[in-house]
N, C-alpha and C positions, 0 to 999 in steps of 0.2 A: 596070567600072573595075578591080574587085577584082581581077579575073583579071590584067590588064595589070600591075597593080603586083604582085603575087604575080609574075609571069613575070620583071619588071625585077629584083625582089629576088635571086629564082635565079639570073640570069646574072649582078647582081653580087657573090654569093657564089660563085662556081665562079670569076669571075675572078679574085676576091681569092683564092681558093685557089690556084690555078695560079699567079700572080706571085710569091709566097709561095714556092708549092715552087719557082720559078727561083730566086729570088734564093737561099733556102737552100741550093739543089744548086749554083748559078751554076759551069756550064759554062765558060763563058767566060774562065774563072779556068784556064787549064794548069800542069800542073808547071812548065811553061818558061816562060812567063810571069810568075808566083809569082819562080822565081828570078831571072829577067830582073831583075824588079822590087826586088827586095830587092839583087843586085848592086848596080842604079843607084842605089838610095839610098845603101849603105855608099862605095860612089865616090865620091858627093857630098858624104858628111859629111867622108870622110879626105883630101878635095882640098886641096892647101896645107899640109898638116900636116908638118914636117921627118921627124919621126923615123918617121912611116907606119905601117900596118899590112899586116896579110895575115889572110885568110878564106877558110874553104872551109864548102861550102854541102853539109851531109852530107843533106838529104833534107828529105821535103815529107811533110804529112800534109792531108789532105782534110777539114773540117770546116762546119758548117752555117755560111753566109755567108760563107766565105772558105776560105784555104790557110793552115797554119802553115807556117814556114819555117824550119830550123834550121842554124846556123850556129857555126862554132870558128870565135873569133878567135886573134888572136897577131902578137907584134909591140910596136911602140911602145915606150917606154919604163913599165915597171909599176913602183911605188912596191916597197917591199920585202917589205912586205905582201899583196903582190897576186898571184895565180895568174900565170904565162904565158900560159896559155890559158883562155878564156874561152866558155863554151856561152850561144848566143845561142838566142831563138825571137821571129821576125817574125812577123807576122800581113796576109795580104794580104787586102782585104775583097771584097766582091762589085762592090766600084764602084772597086778597083783601087788604094788609099790603102793602103801599106803604115805598120806601125806597130810599135814594141819591146814585147813584152810583158813 
């Protein structure tokens, strides 16, 4: 009985390590997927805004549990004390959720 418990514990630990490594690496979040997800989020945020905005995705970097996407936004009517362009960073998680960092 102790041998079976020990075997179950080892298998459980190996499965936990495997799934943790898979989620940390998240190979299903490709560079193109991350760019498309951020682009879709920005389009939804700016839909219906009269003065609009434009953005340029300048790059991505793979980090644990997701991907960082770097964006330069321009446009709209900024206040006098705001710069014309803004550098923004978005995070696409291993579950596909996009959030601004």
